[in-house]
C-alpha positions as CSV (number, residue, x, y, z in Angstrom):
1,M,-29.5,-1.0,-14.5
2,T,-26.3,-3.0,-14.3
3,T,-24.5,-3.3,-17.8
4,R,-22.1,-5.6,-19.0
5,L,-19.3,-3.3,-18.5
6,D,-20.2,-2.9,-14.8
7,R,-20.2,-6.6,-14.5
8,Q,-17.0,-6.8,-16.1
9,Q,-15.5,-4.3,-13.7
10,R,-16.8,-6.0,-10.9
11,W,-15.3,-9.2,-11.7
12,I,-12.0,-7.6,-12.5
13,N,-11.9,-5.6,-9.4
14,T,-12.4,-8.7,-7.4
15,R,-9.6,-10.3,-8.8
16,I,-7.4,-7.2,-8.7
17,G,-8.0,-7.2,-4.8
18,R,-6.9,-10.7,-4.4
19,I,-3.8,-10.0,-6.5
20,A,-3.0,-7.0,-4.2
21,R,-3.4,-8.9,-0.9
22,R,-1.2,-11.7,-2.3
23,R,1.3,-9.1,-3.0
24,G,1.1,-7.6,0.2
25,A,-0.1,-4.3,-0.7
26,E,-1.5,-3.1,2.7
27,V,-1.1,0.1,4.3
28,L,-1.6,1.3,8.0
29,S,-4.6,3.6,8.2
30,K,-3.6,6.0,11.0
31,R,-6.8,7.9,11.0
32,A,-8.9,4.7,11.6
33,H,-6.3,2.9,13.6
34,H,-6.7,-0.3,11.8
35,R,-5.1,-2.2,8.8
36,A,-6.8,-1.3,5.6
37,V,-6.2,-2.6,2.0
38,V,-5.6,0.5,-0.2
39,P,-7.9,0.5,-3.0
40,I,-6.0,-0.4,-6.3
41,L,-8.2,1.3,-9.1
42,P,-8.0,4.9,-7.7
43,V,-4.2,4.6,-7.3
44,R,-2.3,7.3,-9.3
45,Q,1.2,8.3,-8.5
46,G,1.4,12.0,-7.3
47,E,-2.2,11.8,-5.5
48,D,-2.7,13.1,-2.0
49,W,-2.8,10.0,0.2
50,R,-2.1,11.9,3.4
51,D,-1.4,8.9,5.7
52,G,0.0,6.7,2.7
53,D,3.5,5.8,2.2
54,Q,4.7,7.3,-1.1
55,A,6.9,4.3,-1.9
56,I,4.0,2.0,-1.5
57,I,1.8,4.2,-3.5
58,T,4.4,4.0,-6.3
59,A,4.6,0.3,-6.2
60,L,0.8,0.1,-6.3
61,S,0.7,2.3,-9.4
62,N,3.2,0.3,-11.1
63,L,1.1,-2.9,-10.2
64,R,-2.0,-1.2,-11.5
65,D,-0.1,-0.8,-14.9
66,D,0.6,-4.5,-15.0
67,I,-2.9,-5.5,-14.0
68,D,-4.3,-3.1,-16.9
69,A,-2.4,-5.0,-19.4
70,V,-3.6,-8.2,-18.1
71,I,-7.1,-6.9,-18.1
72,N,-6.8,-6.0,-21.9
73,Q,-6.2,-9.5,-22.6
74,I,-9.0,-11.2,-20.4
75,A,-11.7,-8.7,-20.7
76,P,-13.1,-10.2,-24.3
77,F,-13.8,-13.5,-22.6
78,I,-16.0,-12.3,-19.7
79,D,-19.6,-12.9,-20.3
80,D,-22.6,-10.7,-19.2
81,S,-22.8,-12.7,-16.1
82,G,-19.2,-11.6,-15.2
83,R,-18.1,-15.4,-15.6
84,M,-14.9,-16.2,-17.6
85,E,-15.8,-19.9,-17.8
86,A,-19.2,-19.3,-19.3
87,I,-17.8,-17.8,-22.3
88,S,-14.2,-19.5,-22.6
89,P,-14.2,-23.0,-20.9
90,N,-10.6,-23.3,-23.0
91,L,-9.1,-19.9,-22.0
92,E,-5.4,-20.9,-22.5
93,E,-6.5,-22.3,-25.9
94,D,-8.6,-19.4,-26.9
95,L,-6.0,-16.9,-25.9
96,D,-3.5,-18.8,-27.9
97,T,-5.7,-18.9,-31.1
98,R,-6.6,-15.0,-30.6
99,Y,-3.2,-13.5,-29.7
100,R,-0.5,-15.8,-30.8
101,S,-1.4,-17.6,-34.0
102,R,-1.6,-14.3,-36.1
103,I,0.9,-11.5,-36.5
104,R,-0.9,-8.1,-37.0
105,L,1.3,-5.4,-38.5
106,G,-1.3,-2.8,-38.7
107,V,-1.9,-0.3,-41.7
108,A,1.2,0.6,-43.4
109,S,2.5,4.4,-42.7
110,E,4.0,6.1,-45.3
111,V,7.6,7.3,-45.7
112,T,9.2,9.4,-48.3
113,I,12.5,9.0,-50.1
114,S,14.9,11.8,-49.5
115,S,18.2,11.8,-51.3
116,G,18.0,8.1,-51.5
117,A,17.0,7.3,-47.9
118,I,14.0,6.7,-45.8
119,Y,13.6,6.5,-41.8
120,V,11.5,3.6,-40.8
121,T,9.6,3.6,-37.5
122,R,7.7,0.6,-37.8
123,T,7.5,-3.0,-39.4
124,H,5.2,-2.1,-42.5
125,H,5.7,1.1,-44.6
126,R,4.5,2.4,-47.8
127,V,7.4,4.2,-49.9
128,D,6.9,7.3,-51.8
129,T,9.2,8.8,-54.3
130,E,10.9,12.1,-53.7
131,S,8.7,15.1,-54.9
132,D,6.3,12.5,-56.3
133,A,8.7,11.4,-59.2
134,S,7.7,8.6,-61.4
135,T,10.6,6.6,-60.3
136,D,13.2,6.7,-57.5
137,N,16.0,4.8,-56.0
138,L,16.1,3.5,-52.4
139,D,19.7,3.0,-51.1
140,V,19.6,3.8,-47.3
141,I,17.2,2.6,-44.9
142,D,17.7,4.3,-41.3
143,G,16.1,3.6,-38.1
144,G,16.8,-0.3,-37.6
145,V,18.0,-2.2,-34.8
146,D,19.2,-5.8,-34.8
147,G,16.6,-8.2,-35.4
148,D,13.9,-5.7,-36.7
149,L,11.8,-6.8,-39.5
150,L,10.7,-4.6,-42.4
151,I,8.1,-4.9,-45.1
152,L,8.0,-2.4,-47.9
153,R,5.7,-1.5,-50.8
154,T,5.3,1.4,-53.1
155,V,2.8,4.1,-52.4
156,D,1.4,4.3,-56.0
157,N,1.4,2.2,-59.2
158,G,2.7,5.3,-60.8
159,R,5.6,6.0,-58.7
160,D,8.1,3.1,-58.8
161,V,10.7,2.6,-56.1
162,T,13.9,0.5,-57.0
163,V,15.7,-0.9,-54.1
164,R,19.3,-1.2,-54.8
165,D,22.1,-3.3,-53.4
166,S,24.9,-1.7,-51.5
167,S,27.4,-2.8,-53.9
168,V,25.9,-0.5,-56.5
169,S,24.5,2.3,-54.4
170,G,26.9,2.4,-51.4
171,G,23.9,2.2,-49.0
172,N,23.0,-0.2,-46.4
173,V,20.8,-2.7,-48.1
174,E,22.0,-6.3,-48.8
175,L,19.8,-8.0,-51.6
176,D,19.9,-11.4,-53.0
177,A,22.5,-12.0,-55.5
178,G,23.1,-8.1,-55.5
179,A,19.9,-7.9,-57.8
180,A,17.8,-4.6,-57.5
181,F,14.1,-4.9,-56.9
182,T,11.7,-2.5,-58.4
183,M,8.4,-2.1,-56.9
184,N,6.1,-0.9,-59.6
185,N,2.8,-2.1,-58.4
186,T,1.3,-1.7,-54.9
187,L,1.0,-5.3,-54.6
188,D,4.7,-5.7,-54.8
189,R,6.6,-6.5,-51.5
190,I,10.2,-6.8,-50.2
191,V,11.0,-8.2,-46.7
192,L,14.2,-7.2,-44.9
193,I,15.8,-7.9,-41.4
194,F,18.1,-5.6,-40.0
195,D,21.7,-7.1,-39.2
196,G,23.2,-5.0,-36.3
197,A,26.6,-6.7,-36.7
198,N,27.0,-5.4,-40.3
199,D,24.7,-2.4,-40.0
200,S,22.8,-3.4,-42.8
201,W,19.1,-4.4,-44.0
202,V,19.5,-8.1,-45.4
203,E,16.9,-9.3,-47.9
204,L,14.5,-12.3,-46.8
205,A,12.1,-12.2,-49.6
206,R,10.6,-10.4,-52.3
207,A,7.3,-10.6,-54.2
208,N,6.6,-9.3,-57.6
209,N,2.9,-9.6,-57.6
210,G,2.0,-6.8,-59.8
211,V,0.8,-7.3,-63.3
């Protein structure tokens, strides 16, 4: 029985073949003594292709990675018949609505203050106090590059995190009017952007949402 996934894969394979041919992804098959297009889906750099040219195989492998990214974007719009038009007559508009109109930061990961500092690895973080103390100061934020956005919240209503301005702490956080911000509720938020020229996190907004 042909499943929807099979039909989607067949639809994708057909278009991948067209892309490959347009890109000139062909190899002379010495064994069969005729020109043959190398199948794209099985290509993996480092496999034994015997008569294949390693440079072409590498190029095809890179092409496969690019195609995989496209597949992830278009697969949701392919219907059971393997046709894209049937499910999405306005593909460009649908893609724009689905992937560009919303910014998804994902679940906030937890970071813990250590000697007044944290190290950030993503845009959205929950900040815990050192040793689960009831209060703690946040003076230094490491891990940023120019243009990075950062949204912080406290991890627990009973562990208050106070973000302090560099004028007071000597750290690398620049707050509006130099005023500290205490996040004493998990609904509180502070938004910062990293300024590479000044090696500092600059406040864009704060929200004292907790009651």
